[in-house]
C-alpha positions in Angstrom: 0.0 0.0 0.0 1.5 3.3 -1.0 1.6 6.4 1.1 -1.4 8.1 -0.6 -3.7 5.1 0.0 -2.6 4.8 3.6 -3.3 8.5 4.2 -6.7 8.2 2.5 -7.5 5.1 4.7 -6.5 6.9 7.8 -8.5 9.9 6.9 -11.6 7.8 6.2 -11.2 5.9 9.5 -10.7 9.1 11.5 -13.6 10.8 9.8 -15.9 7.9 10.4 -14.9 7.6 14.1 -15.4 11.3 14.6 -18.9 11.3 12.9 -19.9 8.3 15.0 -18.9 10.1 18.2 -20.6 13.3 17.2 -23.9 11.8 16.0 -24.3 9.3 18.9 -26.9 10.2 21.4 -26.2 10.1 25.2 -26.9 6.9 27.0 -29.6 8.4 29.2 -28.4 6.3 32.1 -29.8 8.8 34.7 -33.4 8.0 33.7 -34.4 4.6 35.1 -36.6 2.4 32.9 -39.5 0.3 34.3 -38.2 -2.9 35.7 -34.7 -1.6 36.4 -33.3 -3.1 39.5 -29.8 -1.8 40.0 -27.6 -3.6 42.5 -25.3 -2.0 45.0 -22.4 0.0 43.6 -18.8 -1.1 43.7 -16.3 0.5 46.0 -13.1 1.9 44.6 -11.1 -1.1 45.7 -13.6 -3.5 44.1 -13.5 -1.5 40.9 -9.7 -1.4 40.7 -9.6 -5.1 41.5 -12.2 -6.0 38.8 -10.9 -3.8 36.0 -7.1 -3.6 36.7 -5.9 -6.4 38.9 -8.0 -9.3 37.6 -7.0 -8.7 33.9 -3.3 -8.3 34.8 -3.5 -11.5 36.9 -5.2 -13.4 34.0 -2.5 -12.1 31.6 0.3 -13.2 33.9 -1.3 -16.6 34.4 -1.7 -17.2 30.6 1.9 -15.9 29.9 3.3 -18.1 32.7 1.5 -21.2 31.4 2.7 -20.5 27.9 6.3 -20.2 29.1 6.2 -23.3 31.3 4.4 -25.5 28.7 6.6 -24.3 25.8 7.8 -27.5 24.0 10.2 -25.8 21.6 13.9 -26.5 21.8 16.0 -23.9 23.6 18.7 -22.3 21.6 22.1 -22.3 23.3 
C-alpha cells in the first residue's frame, strides 16, 4: 500500500470515528426504565480489582502457562 492510499484510509477511519462520536446520542443512564433493579455499587477497591488487577493476573497466568508449557527447543 503506498503512502497516498494509507493516508486516505487513515482519513476515512478518523472521519468515520469522529462522525460516530458526534452523532451518537447520550446513554440516558440517569433516567431509570420500568423494571430496572440496579444492584449495590462497587467500592473503589472492588472497581480497581475487577478492571485492573484481575486482567493483569489473568494475563500473567496465561503468559506463565505458555512459558512453562513451551515445548520448543531452547537455543544455546
